[in-house]
C-alpha positions, 0 to 999 in steps of 0.5 A: 163619538162614544162607545155604545154602553153594551160594551161594559155590560155583563153580556160582553164576552170576547174571544181572540180568534187570531193575532198576527203582525204583518210587515208589508212590502211596497205596494201590498195590499189586502182586499177588497174583501169582507170577514165574518168576525170583527177586526182591529188593526193597529198601524205600528209604523209606516203610511199607505191608504185604506178604505172601509165601507166607502170611507178613504183613510190616509194611513199613518202610525198610530191609528186603530182601524176597526170594521165588524162582520160584512163591512168591505175593507181595503188596505194598500201599503205605500210604495216607499214607506210600507206600513207594518200592521197588527191585526187582531180577529175577535168575536164580542159575545162567545156562547158557552161551548162556542168554539173560540180558537181558529187558525188562519186558514179557518178565518172566513175571509171572502172577496168584496164585489165593492167597497161601498155596499154592505153584506149581510151580517152573519147571524149572532155577530152584530157590528159593535155600535158606536166604534170608529172605523179609525181612531188616533191612538198614538202609541198606547195599543202597541203593548197590547197588541205585541202581547196579544200576538206573543200569546195567541203563538204560545197557544197553550191551555191559558191562551184564551183566558189571557187573550180575553183579558188583553182584548178587554183592555183594549175595548175598555181603553178604545171606549175611554178615548172615544168618551173623551177620557183618554189621553189627548197628548201629541202621538209623539209623546205617546211613542216616547213614553212606550220606548221609556217603558220598554227600556225600564223593562230590558234594563238588564240586557245590553242596549241595542240602538235598533230598539229605537226603530223597533219600538217607534215608527221614527228613525234612531236620531230623531227618536233619541232627540225627542226622548231627550227633550222630553226626559232630559237624557238619551235613551242610552243614558236612561237606560244606563241608569236603570241598569245601574239601579238594577244592579243596586237591587241585585247587590241587596238581594244576592250573594253573587259577586260583583264581577258576576253582577256586572257580567250578567248586566252586560258591562264590558268589565267589573272596573268599568262597572265600578267606576260607573257605580261609584260615579253615580251613588258616590260609593263602589258596589262592595261598600254599598253592599256591605253598608246596605246589610248593616241597615 
């Protein structure tokens, strides 16, 4: 499958109209329905089933669904392993002066009489040619959807522009995947890679074992085993190593005391921090700071 060239031409000027994260309960469903804009649905975790224009799908983590205006669709969460979904409504082509923003109550969502027949496509809202109804992506879309939801909720004067940038990334990476240029890795690797990126991002925070389940569709123990298999260390150990690296930067760049740095990085005590630092780098934090300043 290939993404139509139209998505890479200058006429593409998309706008996000709504973004949300939905944690479903067992057996919860929406549809049959159709909408008047376009929507991506990303499955963060859990399972269920979906029907889009008569085609049935077994829903599982890492899938990216797409449907356009007038395409009947229906989603139902599994009774025992309900899914968590990201949803993003958008217009691919926005005319100058046309309203971009909306609210949940402003979305045009209508019930569908069945899941096979197509309704009339609203004028000016053609479907995106060549875009798959379901794409196996693994974990790469998660960060883009998380950022889009956060930005939509922020809703300041810069949000439409930032959301357009996020949507362009999503469309571009989807196009690359469909053209065969995307990653074909085991989806488990993509989820664990995402965890690694988040651990890097939160290196200065206190480690939370609940992160692994929040950032992947796996339980804590399974995610931890996969992480160790791929990176040779536990998530906690990896996070601690990144925290110690962060402490080096703080010792170099600030005049804060070693005690203050240890507290800001959520170490239990300055003595514990100093012991770990010396074990990893061969000298205590104060000696490291003094030596660095003479370089």
